[in-house]
N, C-alpha and C positions, 0 to 999 in steps of 0.2 A: 509860668515860664520856669520857675525854680524846679517844679516837678518834672517838666520836660527835660531840663538840663540834667537832673538826677538820673532819669531813665537813660538819657543819651550816654552819660559817663559810664553807667553800668554796662551797657552793651558795647561801648567802645573798648572798655577794658577787656571784655571777653574776646573781642576781635583781635586786639593787639597781642593777646597771649598766643595766637596762632597766626603770626604775620605771613606765613607761607600762603594762607588762604586768600589774602589780598592779591598776591601775585597770581595765584591759580585762577582767580576770578577774571583777570585780564589776559589769561593765557590764550584763549581762543582768538580774540581780536589780534593779539600779537602774532600768532601763527599766520593769520590772514595777511597781516602787514608784511611779514617776512617772505611769505611764499606766493602771495597773490599780487602785492603791490609792484614788485619788479617786473611783472608781466606787462604792466601799463607804462613802465618807465620810458619806453620808446616813444611815447606820446609827448614827452617833455616833462619838465619839472612841475608843470601844472597838474599832472596826473596825480601827484601825491595830495593835492588839495581836493581831489575827488575821493581818494581812497580813505584818508585819515578821518574826515568828518563822518563818512559812512560807518567806519568801524567804531567811532564813538557812540553812534546811535545803536549799533549792534551791542556794544558794551552795556548801554543803559537797559536795553530790553532783556539781555540775558542775566546781567548782574542784579539790577534792581528788580527785574521781573521774577527772579527766583528767590527774592529776599524772604518770602513767606515760608520757606522751608523751616526756618528757625522757630517761627511761632507755631507751626504745626506740631512740633515736638514739645514746645512749652505748654501748648494746650493739652496734648495727650497725657503728659506727665504731671499736670496740675499746677505748673509754675504760674501760668496766667491766672488761674483761679486765686492763688495766694496773693498775687499782685493786686487783684481786684478787691481784696479785703482791706487794703490800705486806703487812705484818703485821696490817693492820686486819681486824677480825672481820667476818663477813657481817652480824651483827646491827648493828654500827656503821654499815656501809654503808647499811643500810636505815633505821635510826633517825635518822641524820644528815639524810637526805633528808626523812623524814617530819616531823622537827622544823621544818625550813625551811618545809614546806608548811603546817604548823599556824600558824606565825608570820605567814605571808603571809595566810592565811585570816582570822586574827583582825584584822589591819589592815583587810581588806576588810569584815569583819563590823561593825567599829566605824564605818566609813564609811557603811554602809547604815543603821545605827542612828541616826547623826547626821542623815542626810538624812530618815529617818523622823520624827525628833523635830521637824525643821523643818517637816514636812508636817502634823504633828498627833499623833504618837505620844506618849502619856503613860504612862510605866512607871516603877516605883520603881527607884532605882539598885541596891539589893541584888538585885532580881530580874534586872536586866540583867546584872550581874556574874556571878550564878550561871548565867545563860543562856550567857554567853561561856565560863564554865568547863565547862559541859556540851558545848560545841562542840569542846573540845580533844580528848578521847578519840574523839569521833565523827569528826572530821576526820582524826585519826591512823589510825583503823581503815579509813576509806574510802581514804586515800592508800596504805596498806599493801596493800589489796586491788587497787588500781590497778596498783601495781608488780608484784604477783604475776601479773596478767593480761598485763602488758607483757613479762614474761619467758617467756611461753608460746611454743612454736614457731609461726612464722608471724605473730608479733605486729606486725611492721612493716606488713603490709597489713591485718591484721584488728583491730588495737587500737581504732581510732576507731569503726568500725561496731559492734563488739561492745559497747564501753562505752556508746555512744549508745543502743543497743537496750536495754541494762539500765537505764541511768540514767533515761531518760524515763518508763518505767512506774513506777519507784520514786518519782519526784517526784510524778507524778499521783496515785498511790495513797496517798501520805503525807498527803494533805490539806493540802499546802502552800498552796494557793490558797484553799480553803474547807474547813471541817470535813466529813469524810466522812459524818458523821451526817445531813447534809442530803440525801444521795443515797439511791438505792434500797437496800433492805436487803442485796441480794446484793453490791453494790459496797462497802458498809460492811463486810460480813463478809470480803470479799476483801482489803480494805485492812489488815485486822488481821494478815495475813501479812507485811506490809511493816514491817520494824523501824523505819523512819524515821517512821512514823506516831506511834510512842510518843515519839520525840524532839520532834516538832512539838507534840504535846499537852502535853508537859512544859514546853517553852519558852513556850507560851501561858499556862500557869498561872503560871510564874515572872514573866512580863511583866505579869501581872495582880496580882502581889503575893501569890500563894498558893504557899507553899513546901513544906509537908509534906502534899501531897495525893497521892492514889493515882496520878494521871498523872505527877507529878514523880518519885515513887519508882520507878514502873515504867519510866519513860523513862530514868532514870539506870541502872537495873539492866540494861535491854536494851542501852543504849549501851556499858556497860562490858564486857558479855559479847561484843558484836559486835566491839569494839576488840581484845579479847584474842584472839579467834578469827582475825580477819583479820591481825593482826600476826604470829601464829604461821604463818599461811599465807604471808605475805610472806617471812619468814625462811626457810621451807622452800623457797620458790621460788628464793631467792638461792642456797641450798646445792645444790639440785637442778641449777640451771643451771650451777653451777661444775664439775659432774662431767664 
């Protein structure tokens, strides 16, 4: 734990030196919030409870999903190799970075929720807090997967196109913008293969003040399984790359 905390503080200090980067990471969801959300405002105040949770999942996929960019360059310039010469475990090297990514994402998520509240979002505070809690393992799992991809051979050139190719369909099929039940049946069925759809549905119920529903329980279960699997994948990538 002490090694994880040390790595976390090191990377958090790097992030706080360029605070504008935290804002830029939330810029795309904020633009959707400002320019897309009002289009649904005619549906009533409940429309913001559809838009904001979806944008939080989009934030997770784009912000945590591209977290591996940093380690691509650390690997390329030998920084990661020098860290491996220390007694710090491979798990701490990964978890310290992931913990930083989760903290940054939570700051961005709170910013989006505050802007959403200013535009018309009305959600119970317990539901919002539980939604933020759900984002923690989800962001950790996505960040861990991103690092695993970043350590693949040839990641310097391929990381960005590979992650973009994966992330965009995941966002679209998650129903982040509109519930997938509004689409044709084949698209609705296809979206059920996207684990982030269940997180979106869970967040929407939480923001509506519904806490023990099937979507919430299913979303929490899928999120925890996904986080455990991708964290294990990330640790394995660190160990494999060290050989």
